[in-house]
C-alpha positions in Angstrom: -164.6 11.5 10.0 -165.6 14.8 11.5 -165.6 17.9 9.3 -163.0 19.4 11.6 -160.5 16.6 10.9 -161.3 15.9 7.3 -158.3 16.3 5.0 -158.5 19.2 2.6 -158.1 18.3 -1.1 -154.7 19.2 -2.5 -154.7 21.1 -5.8 -152.6 19.4 -8.4 -152.0 22.4 -10.7 -148.9 24.5 -9.9 -149.6 28.2 -9.2 -147.6 31.4 -9.1 -147.2 33.2 -5.8 -145.3 36.2 -4.5 -143.5 35.9 -1.2 -144.1 38.8 1.1 -142.6 37.5 4.4 -140.6 34.7 5.9 -141.8 32.3 8.6 -139.7 31.4 11.6 -139.0 28.1 10.0 -137.4 29.7 7.0 -140.3 29.1 4.6 -141.6 31.9 2.4 -145.1 33.2 3.1 -147.5 34.5 0.4 -151.3 34.6 -0.1 -153.6 33.1 -2.7 -157.1 34.4 -2.6 -156.4 35.8 0.9 -155.3 32.5 2.3 -151.8 32.2 3.7 -149.5 29.7 2.0 -146.1 28.5 3.5 -143.7 27.8 0.6 -140.6 25.7 1.2 -137.6 26.9 -0.8 -138.9 30.4 -1.4 -137.3 33.6 -0.2 -138.7 37.0 0.7 -139.6 39.1 -2.4 -139.5 36.3 -4.8 -142.2 35.2 -7.3 -142.2 31.5 -7.7 -144.2 28.6 -9.2 -145.5 26.6 -6.3 -146.7 23.0 -6.0 -149.2 22.4 -3.2 -148.2 19.8 -0.7 -150.8 20.1 2.0 -154.0 22.1 2.6 -155.5 23.1 5.9 -158.5 25.1 7.0 -156.6 28.3 7.8 -153.4 28.0 5.7 -151.8 25.8 3.0 -148.4 24.5 2.3 -146.3 24.0 -0.8 -142.8 23.9 -2.3 -141.2 26.1 -4.9 -140.7 24.2 -8.2 -139.5 27.2 -10.3 -138.2 30.6 -9.4 -139.6 33.3 -11.7 -138.1 36.3 -10.0 -135.2 35.6 -7.7 -134.2 37.3 -4.5 -130.6 38.8 -4.4 -130.2 36.6 -1.3 -130.7 33.4 -3.3 -127.6 31.2 -3.9 -127.1 27.9 -5.6 -127.0 25.2 -2.9 -123.8 23.2 -2.6 -125.8 20.0 -2.1 -127.8 18.8 -5.1 -130.3 17.2 -2.6 -130.8 20.4 -0.6 -134.4 20.8 -1.7 -135.4 17.4 -0.4 -133.0 16.5 2.5 -134.1 17.4 6.0 -130.5 17.9 7.2 -130.6 21.4 5.8 -133.4 23.8 5.0 -131.6 27.1 4.1 -128.8 26.2 1.7 -130.6 28.3 -1.0 -130.2 31.4 1.2 -127.0 33.4 1.4 -125.2 32.8 4.8 -125.5 36.6 5.7 -129.2 36.5 5.1 -129.5 33.4 7.3 -127.9 35.2 10.1 -130.1 38.3 9.6 -133.2 36.0 9.6 -132.1 34.4 12.9 -131.4 37.8 14.5 -134.9 38.9 13.5 -136.4 35.8 15.0 -134.7 36.5 18.3 -135.7 40.2 18.1 -139.3 39.3 17.3 -139.6 36.7 20.1 -138.2 39.0 22.7 -140.5 41.8 21.7 -143.6 39.5 21.5 -143.2 37.5 24.7 -141.6 40.1 27.0 -141.8 43.4 25.3 -138.0 43.3 25.6 -135.2 44.9 23.8 -131.6 44.6 25.0 -129.6 47.6 25.8 -127.0 46.4 23.3 -127.2 43.8 20.5 -124.2 41.4 20.3 -122.6 41.0 16.9 -123.7 37.6 15.5 -121.2 34.8 16.3 -120.3 33.0 13.1 -117.9 30.3 11.9 -117.4 27.9 9.0 -120.7 27.2 7.2 -119.7 23.8 5.8 -118.0 20.8 7.2 -118.7 21.9 10.7 -121.0 19.2 12.1 -119.2 16.8 14.4 -122.3 14.9 15.7 -125.2 13.3 13.8 -127.6 10.4 13.8 -127.7 9.0 10.3 -130.5 6.8 9.2 -129.7 3.6 7.3 -131.9 1.4 5.3 -131.4 -1.4 2.8 -134.1 -1.2 0.1 -134.6 -4.7 -1.2 -136.6 -3.8 -4.3 -133.7 -1.6 -5.5 -131.0 -3.8 -4.2 -129.2 -0.8 -2.6 -128.8 1.0 0.7 -129.5 4.6 1.8 -127.5 6.3 4.5 -128.1 9.9 5.6 -130.8 12.3 6.9 -134.6 11.9 6.3 -136.4 13.9 3.7 -138.2 17.0 4.8 -141.5 16.2 6.5 -141.1 12.6 5.7 -139.9 9.3 7.3 -138.1 8.3 4.1 -134.3 8.7 3.9 -133.1 11.2 1.3 -130.9 9.8 -1.5 -127.7 11.8 -1.1 -124.1 11.1 -2.2 -122.4 13.7 -0.1 -123.3 15.8 2.9 -121.4 19.1 3.0 -122.4 20.2 6.6 -121.0 17.0 8.1 -117.3 16.8 8.8 -115.6 15.7 5.5 -114.4 12.4 6.9 -118.0 11.3 7.1 -120.0 13.6 4.8 -117.9 12.9 1.7 -117.8 9.1 2.4 -121.6 8.4 2.3 -121.2 6.2 -0.9 -118.7 4.1 1.1 -121.2 3.8 4.0 -123.8 2.6 1.5 -121.5 0.0 0.0 -120.7 -1.2 3.5 -124.3 -1.7 4.5 -125.0 -3.5 1.1 -122.1 -5.9 1.8 -123.5 -7.1 5.2 -125.4 -10.3 5.6 -127.8 -8.6 8.1 -128.1 -5.4 6.1 -131.8 -5.3 6.8 -131.1 -5.0 10.5 -129.1 -1.8 10.5 -131.4 1.2 11.1 -129.0 3.9 12.1 -125.3 4.9 12.5 -124.5 7.6 15.0 -121.4 9.7 14.4 -119.4 11.6 17.0 -116.0 13.3 16.4 -113.6 14.6 19.0 -110.4 16.6 18.3 -108.4 13.5 17.3 -110.8 10.7 16.6 -114.1 9.8 15.0 -116.5 7.2 16.4 -119.3 5.3 14.7 -122.1 3.7 16.8 -123.8 1.1 14.7 -127.3 0.1 15.8 -128.4 -3.4 14.9 -131.7 -5.1 15.6 -130.4 -8.7 15.5 -127.0 -10.2 16.5 -124.5 -9.7 13.7 -122.6 -12.7 12.4 -118.8 -12.6 12.8 -118.4 -11.8 9.1 -120.4 -8.7 9.3 -118.6 -7.5 12.4 -115.3 -8.1 10.6 -116.4 -6.0 7.6 -117.4 -3.2 10.0 -114.1 -3.4 11.7 -112.2 -3.3 8.4 -114.2 -0.3 7.3 -113.3 1.6 10.5 -109.6 0.5 10.4 -109.2 1.8 6.8 -110.6 5.2 7.9 -109.2 5.3 11.5 -112.7 5.4 12.9 -113.6 3.9 16.3 -116.3 1.3 16.1 -119.1 0.8 18.7 -122.0 -1.6 18.3 -125.5 -1.1 19.8 -127.6 -4.2 19.9 -130.2 -2.8 22.2 -130.7 0.4 24.3 -128.0 2.9 25.2 -126.7 0.7 27.9 -125.8 -2.0 25.3 -123.3 0.1 23.5 -119.8 -1.4 23.5 -116.6 -0.7 21.8 -115.3 -3.2 19.2 -112.3 -1.4 17.7 -109.7 -0.5 18.7 -109.6 -3.2 21.3 -108.9 -1.0 24.3 -110.8 0.2 27.4 -110.8 3.9 26.4 -114.5 4.7 25.8 -114.0 8.4 25.5 -113.4 11.0 22.8 -112.3 14.4 23.8 -112.1 18.1 22.8 -109.9 20.9 24.0 -110.8 24.3 25.4 -107.3 25.7 24.8 -108.1 29.1 26.2 -108.6 27.5 29.6 -106.1 24.7 29.4 -108.8 22.1 29.6 -109.5 18.7 28.0 -113.1 17.5 28.2 -113.8 13.8 27.6 -117.1 12.4 26.4 -118.7 9.1 25.4 -119.8 9.0 21.7 -123.5 9.3 22.5 -123.1 12.0 25.2 -124.5 15.4 24.4 -121.9 17.8 23.1 -122.1 20.8 20.9 -122.0 19.8 17.2 -120.0 22.8 16.1 -116.6 23.0 17.7 -115.6 26.4 16.3 -118.8 28.1 17.6 -118.5 26.2 20.9 -115.1 27.7 21.5 -116.4 31.2 20.8 -119.5 30.6 22.8 -117.6 29.4 25.9 -115.3 32.4 25.7 -118.1 34.9 25.3 -120.2 33.3 28.2 -117.2 33.4 30.6 -116.4 37.0 29.5 -119.9 38.1 30.1 -120.2 36.3 33.5 -116.8 37.8 34.5 -116.1 35.3 37.4 -113.9 36.7 40.1 -111.5 34.8 42.4 -113.7 35.3 45.4 -117.1 34.4 43.8 -119.3 31.3 43.9 -120.9 30.5 40.5 -123.9 28.3 39.7 -124.1 26.5 36.3 -127.6 25.1 35.7 -128.2 22.4 33.0 -124.4 22.0 33.0 -124.0 18.8 31.0 -120.5 17.4 31.2 -119.0 20.7 32.3 -118.6 22.7 29.0 -119.1 25.9 30.9 -118.6 24.6 34.5 -114.9 23.7 34.2 -113.8 26.9 32.4 -115.6 28.9 35.2 -113.8 26.8 37.8 -110.5 28.1 36.4 -111.5 31.7 37.3 -113.9 31.5 40.3 -113.5 30.5 43.9 -116.1 27.7 43.7 -118.5 26.5 41.0 -121.5 24.2 41.4 -122.9 22.4 38.3 -126.4 20.9 38.3 -127.7 18.6 35.6 -130.7 16.3 35.2 -128.9 13.5 33.3 -127.0 11.4 35.9 -124.6 10.1 33.2 -123.6 13.7 32.5 -123.1 14.3 36.2 -120.7 11.4 36.3 -118.9 12.7 33.2 -118.6 16.2 34.8 -117.0 14.7 37.9 -114.6 12.7 35.7 -113.6 15.8 33.8 -113.0 17.8 36.9 -110.8 15.1 38.3 -108.9 14.7 35.0 -108.2 18.4 34.9 -107.2 18.6 38.6 -110.0 21.0 39.5 -111.0 20.7 43.1 -113.2 23.8 43.5 -116.1 22.4 41.5 -119.0 20.1 42.4 -121.6 18.4 40.2 -125.1 17.4 41.3 -127.9 15.6 39.7 -131.4 17.2 40.0 -134.6 17.6 38.0 -134.6 21.3 37.4 -138.3 21.4 36.5 -139.1 20.6 40.2 -138.8 22.6 43.4 -135.2 22.9 44.4 -135.3 24.8 47.7 -134.4 21.6 49.7 -131.7 20.5 47.5 -128.1 20.4 49.0 -126.7 22.3 46.0 -129.1 25.2 46.4 -127.5 26.5 49.6 -124.5 28.6 50.3 -125.4 31.5 48.0 -124.2 32.3 44.5 -122.8 35.6 43.1 -123.6 34.8 39.5 -125.5 32.1 37.5 -125.2 30.6 34.1 -128.2 28.8 32.5 -128.0 26.6 29.4 -131.4 24.8 29.3 -133.0 22.4 26.7 -135.5 23.8 24.2 -138.2 23.8 26.9 -136.3 26.6 28.7 -135.9 27.2 32.4 -139.2 28.8 33.6 -139.3 26.9 36.9 -135.8 28.2 37.8 -136.1 31.8 36.6 -139.5 32.2 38.3 -137.7 31.8 41.6 -134.5 33.7 40.8 -135.1 36.0 43.9 -134.1 33.0 46.0 -130.5 33.3 44.7 -130.4 37.0 43.9 -127.4 36.8 41.6 -125.8 40.0 40.5 -125.5 38.7 36.9 -127.2 35.9 34.8 -125.9 34.6 31.5 -128.5 32.6 29.6 -127.5 30.4 26.7 -130.5 29.3 24.6 -131.3 26.9 21.8 -134.9 28.2 21.5 -135.6 31.9 21.2 -139.3 31.5 22.1 -138.5 30.0 25.5 -135.6 32.4 26.0 -138.0 35.3 25.4 -140.6 33.8 27.8 -138.0 33.3 30.5 -136.6 36.8 29.9 -140.1 38.2 30.5 -140.2 36.3 33.8 -136.8 37.6 34.8 -138.1 41.1 34.1 -140.9 40.4 36.6 -138.2 39.2 39.0 -136.4 42.6 38.7 -133.8 41.8 36.1 -133.1 43.9 32.9 -131.8 42.6 29.7 -128.4 44.1 29.0 -127.1 42.2 25.9 -128.4 39.5 23.5 -127.3 38.0 20.2 -127.4 35.0 18.0 -124.7 32.3 17.5 -124.8 30.3 14.3 -124.3 26.9 15.8 -126.2 25.2 12.9 -125.6 27.0 9.6 -128.1 26.2 6.8 -130.8 25.3 9.3 -133.4 27.4 11.1 -132.0 26.4 14.5 -131.4 29.6 16.5 -128.8 29.5 19.3 -128.5 32.7 21.3 -127.0 34.2 24.4 -128.4 36.9 26.7 -127.1 38.8 29.8 -129.2 40.0 32.7 -128.5 42.2 35.7 -130.8 43.5 38.6 -132.5 46.8 37.9 
């Protein structure tokens, strides 16, 4: 093994360290003999006892095992497994401090990548910090040596499932029922063949999608059905890829959940494995804010890029003359069209297109647009924003799930002649380091 890739020995003796900053992943950062150490579970200003977990050439990693001098921002986590479960990383930090950290991350990234500062900072968008998460992919594993099952999220930086009895960020119907999920898995004949349970909740129903690696005997299917009947969950089975998912209970043909956007009089339907925002309270506020910022007028044409199933597209269509939604996932394009028809909206079109490739010849790119909304994946929308002069919109609203790519794209928009008017964070994932944000641009 080359010296470059040789693993560094990990000291076994715990050491004291003072935390003088926070990394963007929420870990405390201190120095031992001049070398940076990233400490999980430590907060700014604290003195902790740290156990090394990994050593590298230029930095080391560890976890706090004892707090000697606590930050005023430290709180007792509601979850007893918060230190090990990868579902959360910031339960030991007060919610207000979490928001402040996320705001600083956005502020730092905008300054670093584009030398940008908005004319006005938007007040942070917040909501419930527990029981908010409507969607999750839960790992499942039956451990033969222990004769018991595990159901939940994976441990931090590990492929192992964390042993948890409750999850307080999941909706209570699921998060407080994890022991029942475990007992269910343990009761199945093919319990070794269940690797995951996907959870999705709409406004009036919760669905479970149970992945199984081998065909399930009738007795196992009956136990799954009874479990869902008792809790009024919908049951889907997935014996293979996504196309193999099928509904088992209730025995009807309705394969959709739904959520309401009451402000706009809309009902949006979705399949349990479709992408939807996990936090319904923040989503309601986010849609309201995005539409308010874009301010669509009755005579305007609006373009919604990375539109998904129409979360922004359809509300825009209730205000504008015409709206075009463009999405890379064909299943979402179909869902958008379904939702437009179900809500009797005839002034909206949905197109499928790879937005990382040239778009000038695409049919949706013609006709001109007054304003544009962009809601890209974590990789951002550099290919689109680098050619924004093709459209020349008089306002752009950019919704981001990655402040680094938002900042990069904002820098590109600056080159295209756009100034950053407003930006702010939205706490879509409390107790995690995920930073959702929104920004508004107009021509100089």
